[in-house]
N, C-alpha and C positions, 0 to 999 in steps of 0.2 A: 303633712301627707294627705293625699286624696282618699277619703273614706268611701266615696261613691263615684261611679262613672256619671258625669254630668250629661244631661240631655242637651242636644244641640244638632244643628244641621251638619252635613258632611260636605266638604269641599273636594272637588275632583282634582286629580293630578294636573291635567291641562289648565284648569282654571287657576290653581295656585301658581303654576308656572307663569301664566300670563300676568298675574298680579305682581309677582316678584320681579318681572322684567329681566334686565341684564344684570344679574347679581354678582357674577363671578369676577374676582379681582386678581387672583394669583393662581398658583399651582394647586395640585390636588390637596395638599395638607392645608394650605391657606383657604382652599375652596370650602371646606367644612365650616370654618369660622365665618366666611363670607355669607354662606347660605343661612347659617344660624342668625347672623346679624340682620339679614334681609327679612327673615321671618319675624324676628323680634320687632323690627320697625313696623311691620304690618299690624302686629298685636298692639303696640303702643299707639298706633295711629287709629285704632278702632276698626280696622278692616278685617281682622280675624277675631271675632268676638269670643269670649270665654265659652268653652263647651264645644267649639267647632271641631268636628272630627277630621283628622288629617288622613290623606290617602295612604295606602300601604306603601312600604318602602319600594317595592318593585314598580308600582304604578308611578310613584313620584320620580324614581330614577329614570324611567322611560320618558316621562314628560319633560324632565330637565336635561336629558342627554348626559346624565352623570352616572357614576358607578354606585352600586348599592353600599359599598364601603363608605363613600363620601356621605351618602344620605344618612347612614347609621351614625357616623361620627357627628354630623350636624344635629341629629336628634338627641344624641348623648349630651351635647353642649346645652341644648335647649332644656333638657330635663334637669341638668345641673343648675341652670339659672332659674328654674321654676316656671318657664314659659310653656312647657309641655309636660303632661302626665301620661303614663302608659300603664296598661295592665295586660298581662298575657291572655291572649284569646279575645281581647276587646279592642286592641289597637291603641292609638294615641290621639290625644285631643289637647286643645289650647287650655292652659291653666293660668292662674294668677301668679306672677313672679313673687318669690319670697321677700319678706321684709328686709332680710339681711343683705340682699344682693345690691351691688352698686348699679344704678340704672344706666341704660344705654345712653341716655342724654342727660346732661347735668341738670340738677334740680335748682329751683330757686331763681335768684336774680340773674344768674349767669346764662341761663337758657334764653335764647331769642326765638320766639315762635314766628317763623317765617313760612309756615304752612297754611295758616288760616287767613283768608282775606276778609277779616271782620274787624271793623274799627271800634274804638271806644265810644261811649255814649255821646250823642250830640250835645254841645253846650246848650243849656236851657232845659235839660231833662229834669233837674231838681225843681226848677220853677214850675214846670208842667205837672210834676207830682204834687206840689203844694196846691196848685190850682185845682187839680183833680180831687183832692181830699175834700174841698168845699162842695164840689159837684156830686160827690158820691152819695150824699144824703138823698138825692133825687131817686136813687135806685134801691136804697136799703129797705124800703117797704115792699119790694117785689121779691119773687122767688130766686132771682139771680141766674136763671137759665135762659139764654137767648141763642137758640141754635143757629140763627142767621147772623147774630151780632147786634150790637146796639145801633139803633137807628141813627144817632148823631154821627157815629163813625162811618156807617155805610153811606150816609149822605156826603160826608167829606171825601170819601174815596170816589164815589160816583161823580162828584163835581170835578175832581182832578181828571178823570177820564174824558169828561165832556170838554174840558179846557184843552186837552191834548188832541181833540178832533174825533172822539168817539162818544157820541151822545149816550149817556148812561143814567139810569135811575137807581135809587137805593134798592129797589126790588130785584135788580140784576147783580147785587153784591152780597156775598156771604163772607163773614170774618172767620178766619181759621187760626190755627196755632203755628203760623209760619207758612212760607211758600212750599216747603217740602211736604208738610202736612196736607196742603191743598192738592199737590200733585198726587200724593198717595190716595187721597179720597177719589180723585178723578180716575186714577189707574184702577182702583178696586171696582169702580162702577163700569168702566168701558172696556177693560181688557182682562183676560183670564189666562189660565195656564195654556201655554202653547201659542198664544197670540203674539203677533209681531208688533213692535213699537219702533217707529223710525226716530232716530236721533242724529245729531251732528257728531262728527268725529274731528277733533276731540270734543268732549262734552263734560258737564258737571258730574263728577263721579257718584254723588249720592243719588242722582237720578237713575244712573245705570244700575246701582245696587237695588233701588226700589223696584225697578222693572224685573230684575232677576228674583227678588223676594216674592213677587207676584207670580213667579214661574212663567213669565212672559219672556220674549226673545228680543233683545235690542238689535235693530238693523241700522248700522252706521252709514252715513253719507259724508264723505270727507269735505272739510273746509280747506281753503287755500289761504293761509295767513298772509301771503305776499301777493295774492292775485288782485287784479282790479275789481273783479267780481268774486268775492270770497265764497259766497253761497252758490253751489252748483245747482241752479234751478232745474236744468235739464236732467241732472243726475237724480235729484229728488223726484222729478216726474217719473223717471224710469223705475226708481225704487218703489214708488207708490203703485205703479202698474204691475211690476213683477212680483213684489213681495206681499202686496195687498195688506199693509199693516192696519190694525184696528185703531191705531192712535199714533200721533206724532208728538214729539217733545222738542221744542226749539227755543233758542235764546237769541233773539235778533237785535237786542239792545245791549251792546258792550258784552258780547258773548263771553261766558266763563268756560275756558280760561283765556281765550285769544284776545279779548277786548274789542273784537270786530263789531260793526254795526251795519245792518242792512238798510240801504237807502229806500226812499219812497217808491221808486220805480221797481226795485227788486221785490218790495213787499206786494206791490200790485200783481206782479207776475207770479210770486209764490202763492198769494191768496187765490189766484185763478186756478193754479195747479191743484191746490188742496180742495177747492170747491168742485173741480171737475172729477176728482177722485172720491169725493164725499168722505174725506178722511178728517175726523176731528183732530184738532191740534191744541196742545197745551203750550201757551206762549208764556215763558218765564220772564217776567219784567222786574225781577228783583233789583236790577242795577240801573233801571231807566232814569231815576232821578239823579244819578251821578254823572251827568254830562259835564265834562271838565272844560269844554270849549264854548259853551253857550247855555242859554236857558232851555231846560227840557221842553217847555211849551213851544219852542221854535223847531223842535226836531220832527222827524217824520211821524205821521200818524201811527197809532198802534196797528199791528198786523190784523187785528180783528176788524178794523175799518174796511179791509179788503176781503177777508175770509168769511165775514158774517157770523152767523150763529154756530158755525163749525169751530170757531176759535174760542178757546177757554183761557182767559188771561189769569195768571196768578202773580201775586206780588207779595212783598214782605217789608217789614220795618227794620229788618236785621242789618242791612248794609247801609241804608240811608240814615237811620236814627239810632238803633241799638238792638243787638241780638237778644239782650236780656228781657225785652218786652215779649218775645215769643209770639208775635202776632203777624198774620198775613191775611190774604183774602183771595177770593175767586170772583172774577167778573165774567158772567155768562148769561145766556138767555134765561128768562124766568122759568121756562119749562124745565131746562136742565138743572137749574138750581133747586127746583122743587124735588127732583129725583135725588140730587146730592144730599139734601137735607134728610130725606128718608134713609139714605145709605149711611149717613153720618152717625145715626143712633147706635150703630154697631161698633163705632170707634170711640166716640166721646159725645158729650152733651152740650158742647159749646166752649167758648173761650172765656178767660177770666174777665170779669166786669171792670175791675179797677184799672187793669192795664189798657183796656179799651178806652176808658175815660181819659187816661193819660195820653194815649196816642191821638185821640180826637183833639186834645189841646195842642199837640205838636203839629197838627195839620191846619191850624189857624194861621192868621196873617203873620203873627210874630214868628211862628214856627217856620214858615216858608222863607222869611228873611234870614233866619238862622241857617236854613238849608243852603241858601246862596253863599253864605260865608263858609259853610262846610265844603262846598264844591271848590271854592278858591283855595282852601287849606289843602285839600287833596290834590289839587293841581300842583302845588308846591311839593307835596310828597312824591308825586309821580316824577317830577323833574329831578328831585333829589335821587331817586332810585335809578333813573336813566343815567344820570351823571356818574353815580357810583359804579354801575355796571360797566360803563365805557372806560372808567379809570382802572378798576381792578380786574375786569374780565374783558379786555378789548377785542378778543376774538369771538365773543358772543354777539349775536345779532338779534334785533327786535324792531318792531314797528311801534312807536309810541302810541298808545291807545288814546282815543278822544274822550274816553269815559271809563267807568268801571273802577276796579281796585287792584289790577295786577298787570304785570308785563309777562308776555309769553315769549320766552327767550329760546333761541336756537343755538345749540352748542356745536363746536366743530367735530366732536366725537360722540358716539352713542353711549354715553356713560351716566345717564340721568339717575337710574336706580342705584348704581354704585356710588354716585355723588351724594345721594340722600343718606346712604349709610355712613359714608365718610364724614359728611357735614355734622351728623349727630355727635360724633366724637369731638368736634370742634365747637360745640355749644350752640348750634343753630339747627333748627328743625325745618325741613323743606319737604314739599310734596313733589315726588318725581313725576315726569311726564307720563309714565305708565299708568298712574292713577286716573288720568283723563282719557286714556284710550279705552274704547269699549272692550277690546280683547287684548289689552296690554299694549306693548310696543311703545311708540312715541319716545324712544330712548335718546333722541337728539334734542328733546324739548324739556323745559322746566318752567313752572309758574312761580313768579316772584311777586308777592303782594306789596302794595305800598300803603298799608293801613297803619303803619307805625310812624312815629316822629322821625325826622331826618337823621338825628344822631344815631338812633337804633338801626335805621336802614343802612347807613354807612358802615356801622360795625358788623351787621349781619352779612353784607356783601364782602367785606374784608375777610371775615371768617370763611365765607363760602369760597373765596378765591384760593385760600390756603388748602381747603379740602379738594378743590378742583385740581390743583397742582399735584395732589397726591394720587389722583386716579387717571391723569392724562397719560395716554400712551399704553394703557393696560389693555390686554386682548379682550375682545367682546365676542363671546361665542353664541349669545342668545339675542342678537340684535333684532331678529325678525319677530313680528307678532305671532303668537301661538293661538290657533283657532280653538 
């Protein structure tokens, strides 16, 4: 039993409705179970943190277009299962589920995580750790705090940018605790409450959450996954002029979740538009090394080659090498990096030394050879997923990406959120399309990663097809995005 009301932020009714997407599967009686399951999924997925205060029943009923009776029944279920706690006069909030409750998704080996596009460690990680142990002695006599990062690692990162067509020095690189950490640092410095931040639609959901956490406002510009020119440069130009955002966040290399890549001509046009508007842009290059059709050095130059000092590149070891390293970086002008270092002291005092030594080893000659083999492996994973979807879900459509780690699939019906709930009961966890929509929606879309071995991919898609059959043809009353 909860002894205290936990401190936490409050989520509004419209925002929760947008997050839940199209959750309804059946009639009013079943609707309470559907709503409870959809909220449980958001809790288990980390989108509703512990302590988050829920909207009042009347507000939530209006936002969802449901009766207060249904809302009350759903909250009763959530309280029974330990996901929600309430106190008279204080409202309801997200709580930890009780130990005795059977989880929404099966635990252990039976659960297939098809929600996270994050692969296992690259082969050669153990060897890099062994080599780093010998090199660590060079740093043990120092205090261990390097707010910009170890010089050996910054030089390796700068060298890679130079090879990709963007001359860079170590003084233009700062090591961070991942690309998301890098984005949050930039966001804290360049945008504040009420400021607008331009993003793609769909986009990486953690970026949207970081923008909202900074009390800024995401301004989406739609991508066209099937279009010859997927980035609407004219639309971005119009949004820059009309909304006057303080910052933009873009993923132009194997965009997450669509897998799209902007060509060199498009980057030149986009760079010119950003420069004319004098809008700084964070360019997330987390997936740039996962070019499945060629050598990344033969790809288009970084967007910063066209946008100049307005472009702030962020990257990460998480997708290319291993998320367990928890390392990323910022590539920007020396002036901006100096300001970021000062701002960083309010957040942390630098990244772990040993992990940086390990990553520097992985960015050596042998490490790049291993990376080439990894791209070949992921190419096979991609083809395995494409084949499994065509076999088990033939009415789904997608464009095979030339890089990255996921397929962005279009379904014949707007059932993505309902499918995610149903899939959990079949032992497979997926991220619905609404997670990638800035204001929800995207109910005809779902992201499927190919970061697992082919045998698990095939089993995950088989289970997903069974779940899809269970939700096909059910009415969808909340298909449209909710502002």
